[in-house]
C-alpha positions as a Markdown table, in Angstrom:
| # | Residue | x | y | z |
|---|---|---|---|---|
| 1 | Met | 3.8 | 42.3 | 24.5 |
| 2 | Leu | 5.3 | 38.6 | 24.1 |
| 3 | Asn | 7.0 | 37.5 | 21.2 |
| 4 | Ala | 6.5 | 34.1 | 19.8 |
| 5 | Val | 9.2 | 32.7 | 21.5 |
| 6 | Ser | 8.7 | 34.3 | 24.5 |
| 7 | Ala | 5.2 | 32.8 | 24.9 |
| 8 | His | 6.6 | 29.6 | 23.8 |
| 9 | Arg | 8.7 | 29.6 | 26.8 |
| 10 | Phe | 6.5 | 30.9 | 29.1 |
| 11 | Ile | 3.5 | 28.5 | 28.3 |
| 12 | Gly | 6.5 | 26.0 | 28.8 |
| 13 | Phe | 7.0 | 26.9 | 32.2 |
| 14 | Leu | 3.5 | 27.3 | 33.1 |
| 15 | Leu | 3.1 | 23.2 | 31.8 |
| 16 | Thr | 6.2 | 22.6 | 34.3 |
| 17 | Leu | 4.4 | 24.2 | 37.2 |
| 18 | Gly | 1.5 | 21.9 | 36.1 |
| 19 | Leu | 3.5 | 19.0 | 36.1 |
| 20 | Leu | 5.0 | 20.1 | 39.7 |
| 21 | Ala | 1.6 | 21.2 | 40.9 |
| 22 | Gly | 0.6 | 17.3 | 40.0 |
| 23 | Leu | 3.6 | 15.6 | 42.1 |
| 24 | Gly | 2.7 | 17.9 | 45.1 |
| 25 | Met | -1.2 | 16.8 | 44.6 |
| 26 | Ala | 0.4 | 13.3 | 44.7 |
| 27 | Trp | 1.9 | 14.0 | 47.7 |
| 28 | Leu | -1.0 | 15.2 | 49.7 |
| 29 | Val | -3.5 | 12.6 | 49.0 |
| 30 | Arg | -0.9 | 9.7 | 49.4 |
| 31 | Asp | -2.6 | 9.0 | 52.8 |
| 32 | Ala | -6.6 | 9.5 | 51.5 |
| 33 | Pro | -8.4 | 11.7 | 48.7 |
| 34 | Leu | -9.0 | 15.3 | 49.4 |
| 35 | Ala | -12.7 | 15.6 | 49.0 |
| 36 | Pro | -14.0 | 19.4 | 50.7 |
| 37 | Gly | -17.3 | 19.6 | 51.7 |
| 38 | Leu | -17.8 | 22.9 | 50.6 |
| 39 | Ala | -18.5 | 22.0 | 47.2 |
| 40 | His | -21.1 | 19.1 | 47.4 |
| 41 | Gly | -18.9 | 16.3 | 46.0 |
| 42 | Leu | -17.8 | 18.7 | 43.1 |
| 43 | Leu | -14.3 | 18.7 | 44.0 |
| 44 | Arg | -12.3 | 15.2 | 44.8 |
| 45 | Ala | -8.6 | 14.7 | 44.4 |
| 46 | Asp | -6.8 | 11.4 | 44.7 |
| 47 | Ala | -4.0 | 9.5 | 43.6 |
| 48 | Leu | -5.6 | 8.4 | 40.0 |
| 49 | Gly | -6.1 | 11.7 | 39.0 |
| 50 | Ala | -3.0 | 13.2 | 40.4 |
| 51 | Leu | -1.1 | 10.4 | 38.0 |
| 52 | Phe | -3.3 | 11.8 | 35.1 |
| 53 | Ala | -2.4 | 15.3 | 36.0 |
| 54 | Val | 1.3 | 14.5 | 35.8 |
| 55 | Val | 1.0 | 12.4 | 32.4 |
| 56 | Thr | -1.0 | 14.9 | 30.7 |
| 57 | Ala | 1.6 | 17.8 | 31.9 |
| 58 | Gly | 4.0 | 15.7 | 30.5 |
| 59 | Met | 2.5 | 15.1 | 27.4 |
| 60 | Ala | 2.1 | 18.5 | 26.5 |
| 61 | Leu | 5.5 | 19.5 | 27.4 |
| 62 | Ala | 6.4 | 17.0 | 24.9 |
| 63 | Glu | 4.2 | 18.3 | 22.5 |
| 64 | Leu | 5.5 | 21.5 | 23.2 |
| 65 | Gly | 9.5 | 20.5 | 22.8 |
| 66 | Ala | 8.7 | 18.3 | 20.0 |
| 67 | Gly | 7.5 | 21.3 | 18.2 |
| 68 | Arg | 4.2 | 19.8 | 17.2 |
| 69 | Ala | 1.9 | 22.0 | 18.7 |
| 70 | Asp | 0.0 | 24.3 | 16.4 |
| 71 | Ser | -1.3 | 26.3 | 19.2 |
| 72 | Pro | 0.9 | 26.6 | 22.3 |
| 73 | Ala | -1.8 | 28.3 | 24.0 |
| 74 | Arg | -4.4 | 26.1 | 23.4 |
| 75 | Leu | -2.0 | 23.0 | 24.3 |
| 76 | Leu | -2.1 | 24.9 | 27.8 |
| 77 | Val | -5.7 | 25.0 | 27.9 |
| 78 | Val | -6.5 | 21.7 | 26.8 |
| 79 | Ala | -4.1 | 20.4 | 29.5 |
| 80 | Gly | -5.9 | 22.7 | 32.0 |
| 81 | Leu | -9.6 | 21.4 | 31.1 |
| 82 | Leu | -8.2 | 17.5 | 31.7 |
| 83 | Ala | -6.5 | 18.5 | 35.0 |
| 84 | Ala | -9.9 | 20.1 | 35.9 |
| 85 | Ala | -11.6 | 17.1 | 34.9 |
| 86 | Tyr | -9.4 | 15.1 | 37.0 |
| 87 | Leu | -10.1 | 17.1 | 40.0 |
| 88 | Ser | -13.9 | 16.5 | 39.6 |
| 89 | Gly | -16.1 | 14.1 | 41.6 |
| 90 | His | -19.0 | 14.7 | 39.5 |
| 91 | Leu | -18.8 | 12.1 | 36.2 |
| 92 | Gly | -21.2 | 14.6 | 34.5 |
| 93 | Val | -18.8 | 17.6 | 35.0 |
| 94 | Met | -15.8 | 15.1 | 34.3 |
| 95 | Ala | -17.5 | 14.1 | 31.0 |
| 96 | Gly | -18.0 | 17.7 | 30.2 |
| 97 | Leu | -14.7 | 19.0 | 30.6 |
| 98 | Phe | -13.6 | 16.3 | 28.7 |
| 99 | Ala | -15.9 | 17.4 | 25.7 |
| 100 | Leu | -14.9 | 21.1 | 26.0 |
| 101 | Ala | -11.1 | 20.0 | 26.2 |
| 102 | Gly | -11.9 | 18.3 | 22.5 |
| 103 | Phe | -13.8 | 20.9 | 21.1 |
| 104 | Val | -10.9 | 23.3 | 21.8 |
| 105 | Arg | -8.3 | 21.0 | 20.7 |
| 106 | Val | -9.7 | 20.7 | 17.2 |
| 107 | Ser | -11.0 | 24.4 | 17.2 |
| 108 | Gly | -9.7 | 26.0 | 13.7 |
| 109 | Arg | -9.6 | 22.6 | 12.3 |
| 110 | Gln | -11.2 | 20.9 | 9.2 |
| 111 | Pro | -14.6 | 19.2 | 10.2 |
| 112 | Ala | -12.9 | 15.5 | 9.8 |
| 113 | Ala | -10.1 | 16.4 | 12.0 |
| 114 | Ala | -12.9 | 16.3 | 15.1 |
| 115 | Leu | -13.7 | 13.3 | 14.5 |
| 116 | Pro | -10.9 | 10.9 | 16.5 |
| 117 | Met | -11.9 | 12.9 | 19.4 |
| 118 | Ala | -15.6 | 13.3 | 19.2 |
| 119 | Leu | -16.0 | 9.6 | 18.5 |
| 120 | Pro | -14.5 | 8.6 | 22.0 |
| 121 | Leu | -16.0 | 11.5 | 23.4 |
| 122 | Ile | -19.8 | 10.5 | 22.7 |
| 123 | Cys | -18.6 | 7.3 | 23.9 |
| 124 | Leu | -17.8 | 8.6 | 27.3 |
| 125 | Ala | -20.7 | 10.8 | 27.5 |
| 126 | Leu | -22.9 | 7.7 | 26.7 |
| 127 | Gly | -21.3 | 5.7 | 29.2 |
| 128 | Val | -21.3 | 8.0 | 31.9 |
| 129 | Ala | -25.1 | 9.0 | 31.6 |
| 130 | Ser | -25.6 | 5.3 | 31.5 |
| 131 | Met | -24.0 | 5.0 | 35.4 |
| 132 | Gly | -25.5 | 8.4 | 36.6 |
| 133 | Ile | -28.8 | 7.7 | 35.3 |
| 134 | Gln | -29.2 | 3.7 | 36.3 |
| 135 | Ala | -27.5 | 4.8 | 40.5 |
| 136 | Gly | -29.4 | 8.1 | 40.3 |
| 137 | Glu | -26.0 | 9.3 | 41.8 |
| 138 | Trp | -23.6 | 11.0 | 39.6 |
| 139 | Arg | -20.8 | 11.7 | 42.5 |
| 140 | Tyr | -18.4 | 8.8 | 42.2 |
| 141 | Gly | -17.1 | 9.2 | 46.0 |
| 142 | Glu | -20.7 | 8.0 | 47.3 |
| 143 | Pro | -21.6 | 4.9 | 48.1 |
| 144 | Gly | -24.4 | 4.9 | 46.0 |
| 145 | Ala | -22.9 | 5.1 | 42.5 |
| 146 | Gly | -21.1 | 1.8 | 42.4 |
| 147 | Ala | -25.3 | 0.5 | 41.3 |
| 148 | Gly | -24.7 | 2.4 | 38.3 |
| 149 | Leu | -21.9 | 0.0 | 37.3 |
| 150 | Asn | -23.1 | -2.2 | 34.1 |
| 151 | Ser | -21.6 | -3.7 | 31.0 |
| 152 | Gly | -23.4 | -1.2 | 28.8 |
| 153 | Ala | -21.5 | 1.3 | 30.5 |
| 154 | Phe | -17.9 | -0.7 | 30.6 |
| 155 | Ala | -18.5 | -1.3 | 27.3 |
| 156 | Leu | -18.4 | 2.1 | 26.1 |
| 157 | Leu | -15.9 | 3.6 | 28.2 |
| 158 | Leu | -13.6 | 0.4 | 27.2 |
| 159 | Leu | -14.1 | 1.6 | 23.5 |
| 160 | Ala | -13.8 | 5.3 | 24.1 |
| 161 | Ala | -10.2 | 3.9 | 25.4 |
| 162 | Leu | -9.6 | 1.9 | 22.4 |
| 163 | Leu | -10.7 | 4.9 | 20.0 |
| 164 | Gly | -8.7 | 7.8 | 21.9 |
| 165 | Gly | -5.6 | 5.7 | 21.8 |
| 166 | Gly | -5.7 | 5.2 | 18.5 |
| 167 | Leu | -5.9 | 1.4 | 18.2 |
| 168 | Leu | -8.2 | 1.1 | 15.3 |
| 169 | Ala | -4.7 | 1.9 | 13.4 |
| 170 | Leu | -3.9 | -1.9 | 14.1 |
| 171 | Val | -7.0 | -2.9 | 12.6 |
| 172 | Asp | -5.0 | -2.6 | 8.7 |
| 173 | Gly | -1.7 | -1.6 | 9.8 |
| 174 | Arg | -2.1 | 2.0 | 8.8 |
| 175 | Asp | -2.1 | 5.2 | 10.4 |
| 176 | Val | -4.9 | 6.9 | 7.9 |
| 177 | Gly | -8.2 | 8.4 | 8.6 |
| 178 | Pro | -9.2 | 10.5 | 11.1 |
| 179 | Ala | -10.6 | 8.1 | 13.0 |
| 180 | Arg | -7.2 | 6.1 | 13.5 |
| 181 | Gln | -5.3 | 9.1 | 14.7 |
| 182 | Leu | -3.8 | 9.4 | 18.4 |
| 183 | Asp | -4.2 | 12.6 | 20.2 |
| 184 | Pro | -0.8 | 13.0 | 22.3 |
| 185 | Leu | -3.1 | 14.6 | 25.4 |
| 186 | Leu | -6.6 | 13.3 | 24.8 |
| 187 | Gly | -5.5 | 9.5 | 23.9 |
| 188 | Pro | -3.9 | 8.9 | 27.1 |
| 189 | Ala | -6.6 | 10.6 | 29.1 |
| 190 | Met | -9.5 | 8.5 | 27.8 |
| 191 | Leu | -7.6 | 5.6 | 30.0 |
| 192 | Tyr | -8.7 | 7.6 | 32.8 |
| 193 | Pro | -12.8 | 7.4 | 33.1 |
| 194 | Leu | -12.0 | 3.7 | 32.1 |
| 195 | Leu | -9.7 | 3.0 | 35.6 |
| 196 | Arg | -12.2 | 5.6 | 37.4 |
| 197 | Leu | -14.5 | 2.6 | 37.4 |
| 198 | Asp | -12.6 | 0.8 | 39.9 |
| 199 | Ser | -14.0 | 3.5 | 42.1 |
| 200 | Leu | -17.0 | 2.4 | 41.7 |
| 201 | Gly | -16.9 | -1.2 | 42.5 |
| 202 | Pro | -14.9 | -4.6 | 41.1 |
| 203 | Trp | -15.2 | -5.6 | 37.5 |
| 204 | Asn | -16.4 | -8.8 | 36.6 |
| 205 | Leu | -14.5 | -11.5 | 34.8 |
| 206 | Gly | -15.9 | -10.9 | 31.7 |
| 207 | Trp | -15.0 | -6.9 | 31.8 |
| 208 | Leu | -11.7 | -8.0 | 33.1 |
| 209 | Ala | -11.3 | -10.9 | 30.2 |
| 210 | Ala | -12.2 | -8.1 | 27.5 |
| 211 | Ala | -9.6 | -5.1 | 28.9 |
| 212 | Leu | -6.9 | -7.8 | 29.0 |
| 213 | Leu | -7.3 | -9.4 | 25.4 |
| 214 | Leu | -7.9 | -6.4 | 23.8 |
| 215 | Gly | -5.0 | -4.7 | 25.3 |
| 216 | Gly | -2.5 | -7.5 | 25.0 |
| 217 | Ala | -3.2 | -8.0 | 21.3 |
| 218 | Ala | -3.1 | -4.3 | 21.1 |
| 219 | Ala | 0.4 | -3.8 | 22.9 |
| 220 | Leu | 1.7 | -7.0 | 20.7 |
| 221 | Trp | 0.5 | -5.9 | 17.6 |
| 222 | Ala | 1.5 | -2.2 | 17.7 |
| 223 | Ala | 5.0 | -3.2 | 19.1 |
| 224 | Trp | 5.2 | -5.8 | 16.0 |
| 225 | Arg | 4.0 | -2.6 | 13.4 |
| 226 | Ala | 7.1 | -0.4 | 15.1 |
| 227 | Ala | 9.4 | -3.5 | 14.5 |
| 228 | Thr | 8.3 | -3.9 | 10.9 |
| 229 | Asp | 7.5 | -0.5 | 9.9 |
| 230 | Asp | 9.5 | 2.3 | 8.4 |
| 231 | Leu | 12.3 | 3.4 | 11.1 |
| 232 | Gly | 10.8 | 7.0 | 11.1 |
| 233 | Arg | 7.3 | 5.9 | 12.2 |
| 234 | Ala | 8.4 | 4.0 | 15.5 |
| 235 | Gly | 7.0 | 7.5 | 17.3 |
| 236 | Val | 3.5 | 6.4 | 15.6 |
| 237 | Trp | 3.3 | 3.0 | 17.0 |
| 238 | Leu | 5.4 | 2.9 | 20.3 |
| 239 | Pro | 2.7 | 5.0 | 22.0 |
| 240 | Arg | -0.1 | 2.6 | 21.1 |
| 241 | Tyr | 2.1 | -0.2 | 22.5 |
| 242 | Met | 1.8 | 1.9 | 26.0 |
| 243 | Ile | -1.8 | 2.4 | 25.8 |
| 244 | Gly | -2.4 | -1.5 | 25.1 |
| 245 | Leu | -0.2 | -2.4 | 28.1 |
| 246 | Ala | -1.9 | -0.2 | 30.3 |
| 247 | Leu | -5.3 | -1.3 | 29.2 |
| 248 | Ala | -3.8 | -5.0 | 30.0 |
| 249 | Gly | -2.9 | -3.5 | 33.0 |
| 250 | Ala | -6.3 | -2.6 | 33.7 |
| 251 | Gly | -7.6 | -6.1 | 32.7 |
| 252 | Leu | -5.0 | -7.6 | 35.2 |
| 253 | Gly | -7.7 | -5.9 | 38.1 |
| 254 | Ser | -4.9 | -5.8 | 40.6 |
| 255 | Gly | -2.2 | -3.6 | 42.0 |
| 256 | Ala | 0.4 | -5.3 | 39.8 |
| 257 | Gly | -2.1 | -4.2 | 36.9 |
| 258 | Leu | -2.2 | -0.5 | 37.8 |
| 259 | Ala | 1.5 | -0.5 | 38.5 |
| 260 | Leu | 1.8 | -1.7 | 35.0 |
| 261 | Ala | -1.1 | 0.8 | 33.8 |
| 262 | Ala | 1.2 | 3.8 | 35.5 |
| 263 | Phe | 4.4 | 3.4 | 34.5 |
| 264 | Ala | 3.1 | 2.7 | 30.3 |
| 265 | Leu | 1.1 | 6.0 | 31.0 |
| 266 | Leu | 4.5 | 7.6 | 32.9 |
| 267 | Ser | 6.7 | 6.3 | 29.8 |
| 268 | Met | 4.7 | 7.9 | 27.1 |
| 269 | Pro | 6.3 | 11.9 | 27.5 |
| 270 | Leu | 9.8 | 10.3 | 27.4 |
| 271 | Val | 9.3 | 8.1 | 24.3 |
| 272 | Thr | 7.4 | 10.9 | 22.7 |
| 273 | Leu | 10.2 | 13.6 | 23.4 |
| 274 | Gly | 13.0 | 11.5 | 22.7 |
| 275 | Leu | 12.0 | 9.7 | 19.5 |
| 276 | Ser | 11.3 | 13.3 | 18.2 |
| 277 | Ala | 14.4 | 14.8 | 19.4 |
| 278 | Ala | 16.4 | 12.1 | 17.6 |
| 279 | Ala | 14.8 | 12.0 | 14.5 |
| 280 | Gly | 17.0 | 12.3 | 11.7 |
| 281 | Arg | 20.0 | 13.6 | 13.7 |
| 282 | Pro | 23.1 | 11.9 | 14.1 |
| 283 | Arg | 24.7 | 10.0 | 16.8 |
| 284 | Pro | 21.6 | 9.6 | 18.8 |
| 285 | Trp | 23.1 | 7.0 | 21.3 |
| 286 | Pro | 20.7 | 8.6 | 24.6 |
| 287 | Leu | 18.3 | 6.6 | 23.0 |
| 288 | Trp | 19.6 | 3.8 | 24.5 |
| 289 | Ser | 18.0 | 4.8 | 27.6 |
| 290 | Leu | 14.5 | 4.7 | 25.9 |
| 291 | Cys | 14.8 | 1.0 | 25.0 |
| 292 | Thr | 13.2 | -2.0 | 26.4 |
| 293 | Ala | 16.1 | -4.1 | 26.7 |
| 294 | Ala | 18.6 | -1.6 | 27.8 |
| 295 | Pro | 18.6 | -2.0 | 31.6 |
| 296 | Cys | 17.8 | 0.9 | 34.0 |
| 297 | Gly | 15.6 | 2.7 | 31.8 |
| 298 | Ala | 11.9 | 3.7 | 32.2 |
| 299 | Pro | 10.9 | 1.2 | 29.3 |
| 300 | Phe | 12.9 | -1.6 | 30.6 |
| 301 | Val | 11.1 | -1.2 | 34.0 |
| 302 | Leu | 7.9 | -1.3 | 32.4 |
| 303 | Ala | 8.6 | -4.4 | 30.5 |
| 304 | Trp | 9.4 | -5.8 | 33.4 |
| 305 | Val | 6.5 | -5.0 | 35.4 |
| 306 | Gly | 4.3 | -6.0 | 32.7 |
| 307 | Val | 5.8 | -9.3 | 32.5 |
| 308 | Ala | 5.8 | -9.6 | 36.5 |
| 309 | Ala | 2.2 | -8.5 | 36.5 |
| 310 | Ala | 0.8 | -11.1 | 34.3 |
| 311 | Thr | 2.9 | -13.8 | 36.2 |
| 312 | Ala | 1.4 | -12.5 | 39.2 |
| 313 | Gly | -1.5 | -12.4 | 38.1 |
| 314 | Arg | -1.2 | -16.0 | 36.5 |
| 315 | Val | -2.1 | -15.2 | 32.8 |
| 316 | Pro | 1.0 | -17.1 | 31.9 |
| 317 | Ala | -0.2 | -16.2 | 27.6 |
| 318 | Leu | -0.3 | -12.6 | 28.5 |
| 319 | Thr | 3.3 | -13.0 | 30.0 |
| 320 | Leu | 4.7 | -14.7 | 26.9 |
| 321 | Ala | 2.6 | -11.9 | 25.1 |
| 322 | Leu | 4.1 | -9.0 | 26.7 |
| 323 | Trp | 7.8 | -10.6 | 26.9 |
| 324 | Ala | 7.5 | -11.0 | 22.9 |
| 325 | Ala | 6.0 | -7.1 | 22.9 |
| 326 | Ala | 9.1 | -6.1 | 25.1 |
| 327 | Leu | 11.2 | -7.4 | 22.3 |
| 328 | Leu | 9.8 | -6.0 | 19.6 |
| 329 | Ala | 9.5 | -2.8 | 20.9 |
| 330 | Ala | 13.3 | -3.0 | 21.6 |
| 331 | Val | 14.2 | -2.8 | 17.9 |
| 332 | Pro | 13.0 | 0.1 | 16.2 |
| 333 | Val | 14.6 | 2.1 | 19.2 |
| 334 | Ala | 17.8 | 0.2 | 19.0 |
| 335 | Arg | 18.2 | 0.9 | 15.3 |
| 336 | Leu | 17.6 | 4.4 | 15.7 |
| 337 | Ala | 20.0 | 4.5 | 18.6 |
| 338 | Ala | 22.8 | 3.0 | 16.1 |
| 339 | Ser | 21.6 | 4.5 | 13.1 |
| 340 | Gly | 23.9 | 7.5 | 13.4 |
| 341 | Trp | 27.0 | 5.9 | 14.7 |
| 342 | Gly | 30.3 | 7.1 | 13.3 |
| 343 | Glu | 29.0 | 10.3 | 12.0 |
| 344 | Gly | 28.6 | 13.9 | 13.5 |
| 345 | Pro | 30.1 | 15.1 | 16.6 |
| 346 | Trp | 30.5 | 12.5 | 19.3 |
| 347 | Trp | 28.0 | 14.5 | 21.7 |
| 348 | Pro | 24.6 | 15.1 | 20.7 |
| 349 | Gln | 23.7 | 18.5 | 20.4 |
| 350 | Asp | 19.5 | 18.4 | 21.3 |
| 351 | Thr | 19.3 | 18.8 | 24.8 |
| 352 | Arg | 15.8 | 17.4 | 24.0 |
| 353 | Leu | 17.2 | 14.1 | 23.9 |
| 354 | Leu | 19.4 | 14.0 | 26.7 |
| 355 | Leu | 16.5 | 15.4 | 28.7 |
| 356 | Ala | 14.5 | 12.3 | 27.6 |
| 357 | Ala | 17.2 | 10.1 | 28.2 |
| 358 | Gly | 17.9 | 11.4 | 31.4 |
| 359 | Leu | 14.4 | 11.6 | 32.9 |
| 360 | Ser | 14.0 | 7.9 | 31.6 |
| 361 | Ala | 17.2 | 6.6 | 33.3 |
| 362 | Ala | 15.7 | 8.4 | 36.5 |
| 363 | Leu | 12.1 | 7.2 | 36.5 |
| 364 | Gly | 13.8 | 3.4 | 35.9 |
| 365 | Met | 16.2 | 3.8 | 38.8 |
| 366 | Gly | 13.8 | 5.5 | 40.7 |
| 367 | Ala | 11.0 | 3.3 | 40.2 |
| 368 | Pro | 10.6 | 2.4 | 44.1 |
| 369 | Leu | 10.0 | 5.7 | 44.5 |
| 370 | Ala | 7.6 | 6.6 | 41.6 |
| 371 | Leu | 5.7 | 3.1 | 42.9 |
| 372 | Ala | 5.4 | 4.7 | 46.5 |
| 373 | Leu | 4.6 | 8.1 | 45.5 |
| 374 | Leu | 2.2 | 7.6 | 42.6 |
| 375 | Val | 0.9 | 3.6 | 42.6 |
| 376 | Arg | 0.8 | 2.2 | 46.1 |
| 377 | Pro | -1.9 | 5.2 | 47.1 |
| 378 | Met | -3.6 | 4.8 | 43.9 |
| 379 | Val | -3.8 | 1.0 | 44.9 |
| 380 | Ser | -5.1 | 1.5 | 48.3 |
| 381 | Gln | -7.6 | 4.3 | 46.9 |
| 382 | Leu | -9.5 | 2.1 | 44.4 |
| 383 | Ala | -9.0 | -1.2 | 46.4 |
| 384 | Gly | -12.3 | -1.6 | 46.5 |
| 385 | Gly | -12.2 | -2.4 | 42.3 |
| 386 | Leu | -9.5 | -4.6 | 42.6 |
| 387 | Ser | -8.8 | -8.3 | 43.3 |
| 388 | Pro | -5.9 | -9.9 | 45.0 |
| 389 | Met | -4.4 | -11.1 | 41.9 |
| 390 | Gly | -1.1 | -10.0 | 42.6 |
| 391 | Glu | 0.9 | -6.8 | 43.4 |
| 392 | Ile | 4.3 | -5.1 | 42.7 |
| 393 | Ala | 5.9 | -4.0 | 46.3 |
| 394 | Leu | 8.8 | -2.4 | 47.4 |
| 395 | Trp | 11.5 | -5.2 | 48.7 |
| 396 | Pro | 14.7 | -3.9 | 51.2 |
| 397 | Trp | 17.5 | -5.2 | 48.7 |
| 398 | Ala | 15.6 | -6.0 | 45.5 |
| 399 | Gly | 13.8 | -2.4 | 44.8 |
| 400 | Leu | 10.8 | -3.7 | 42.8 |
| 401 | Ile | 9.3 | -7.2 | 43.5 |
| 402 | Ala | 6.3 | -8.9 | 42.2 |
| 403 | Leu | 3.8 | -11.1 | 44.6 |
| 404 | Asp | 1.1 | -13.2 | 43.9 |
| 405 | Ser | -2.4 | -13.7 | 45.2 |
| 406 | Ala | -0.7 | -15.9 | 48.1 |
| 407 | Arg | 2.0 | -13.1 | 48.8 |
| 408 | Gln | 4.7 | -15.1 | 47.2 |
| 409 | Pro | 7.7 | -13.7 | 45.4 |
| 410 | Val | 7.1 | -14.7 | 41.7 |
| 411 | Ala | 9.5 | -12.0 | 40.0 |
| 412 | Ser | 12.1 | -9.4 | 41.4 |
| 413 | Leu | 13.6 | -6.6 | 39.5 |
| 414 | Pro | 17.2 | -7.0 | 39.8 |
| 415 | Thr | 18.0 | -10.8 | 40.8 |
| 416 | Leu | 20.4 | -12.5 | 38.5 |
| 417 | Ala | 17.8 | -14.2 | 36.7 |
| 418 | Met | 16.0 | -11.4 | 35.6 |
| 419 | Ala | 19.3 | -9.9 | 34.5 |
| 420 | Gly | 20.0 | -13.1 | 32.3 |
| 421 | Leu | 16.6 | -12.9 | 30.6 |
| 422 | Met | 17.2 | -9.2 | 29.9 |
| 423 | Ile | 20.5 | -9.8 | 28.4 |
| 424 | Ile | 19.2 | -12.5 | 26.3 |
| 425 | Leu | 16.1 | -9.9 | 25.2 |
| 426 | Ala | 19.1 | -7.4 | 24.5 |
| 427 | Ala | 20.9 | -9.8 | 22.4 |
| 428 | Ile | 17.8 | -10.9 | 20.7 |
| 429 | Ala | 16.7 | -7.3 | 19.9 |
| 430 | Trp | 20.6 | -6.8 | 18.3 |
| 431 | Ile | 20.1 | -9.6 | 16.2 |
| 432 | Gly | 16.7 | -8.3 | 14.9 |
| 433 | Thr | 18.3 | -4.9 | 14.2 |
| 434 | Arg | 20.8 | -6.5 | 12.2 |
| 435 | Leu | 18.7 | -8.5 | 10.3 |
| 436 | Ile | 16.1 | -5.4 | 9.5 |
| 437 | Ser | 19.4 | -3.8 | 8.8 |
| 438 | Trp | 20.8 | -6.3 | 6.5 |
| 439 | Arg | 17.3 | -6.4 | 4.7 |
| 440 | Asp | 16.7 | -3.1 | 3.9 |
| 441 | Arg | 20.3 | -2.7 | 2.5 |
| 442 | Arg | 19.3 | -5.2 | 0.2 |
| 443 | Asp | 16.5 | -3.8 | -0.8 |
| 444 | Glu | 18.0 | -0.2 | -1.6 |
| 445 | Gly | 20.4 | -2.2 | -3.6 |
């Protein structure tokens, strides 16, 4: 009989295997989706599903490492059900597995706790039913499935992503009430049905504008809340900032937009684990790797990809909004990283913080590898639903480069200009950190 500690470690081992399996699936489907004929289209593995499988396993591991999982076994079951949904080529089966995952997630809780997951799942079920019934085809890999793509279904799936991502908390700036909470597993996962629509066909300009405006506004407002709220609540707002970035990327409707969504989702587990590990501990200096103003970390690359994608798509208002959001998102992490300076041991004792920082640096410096393994195959497999308005590509000497619709370079990651701009961002973030710290000391005095 396994004791609690052994069971916890065993579940962590299984989730790690799931993470590696997601990466392996991404490698297998890099050229074309896997659609076994024996399942009559019920099974279909592609690059989008592989990305979300990796993100879900990463978020489950982050929750397990943070010690916030009320039941590690239930966490494993929910992650498994979501992974099965990503492997389903049938829209109805996908929605059913999402619903089952939500039921398992809230089982044993008070009825009010079921509301934040029930509302987006109901929207998901209605949107999927609208597409399947109208098209008469529920397998999204079949040509006839695109006939079911309609404005009502899109609005329902966009609402499901907003509700699942806890973005209603941005309306009044609080994180209270069941409908405003963010579930760490189902929140990011609710973006999957929305991005899956790219498998069915292109989005019209109204759909793109709605996702772009709502996502950009959510990212900017969540970053503002993270910068101005209590220091301990950065972990409440920064995941919402990244979900807003992913929505804005979906609204760009391009390869560059998908790159933005992918890097936002991949950064969420690292930031979640790092912030939880740094809470209340002295000398959390590895958090600098999780700051958008510190080069080479995953959030830094995410901020650059967002600005570059908006520039490549020729949306200057979004470019400015995402630049301001990156600046604001840097402030709380910088404050946390400097909060315990001069206290405690020089070397942080929490290995979770070092792990999160190391993985963030690995993802940041290995961004070209992530682009080649996860993003580029996803773009090619969803090309039927994307516009030519910009992409992020590999460049022999520059690592990553943003190209506009005319295939002209508009931004490259390591150029002196970008380095100078990020130095300016870091300096402004430092000044903002000093001003907020001075305000806090004045209020206490």
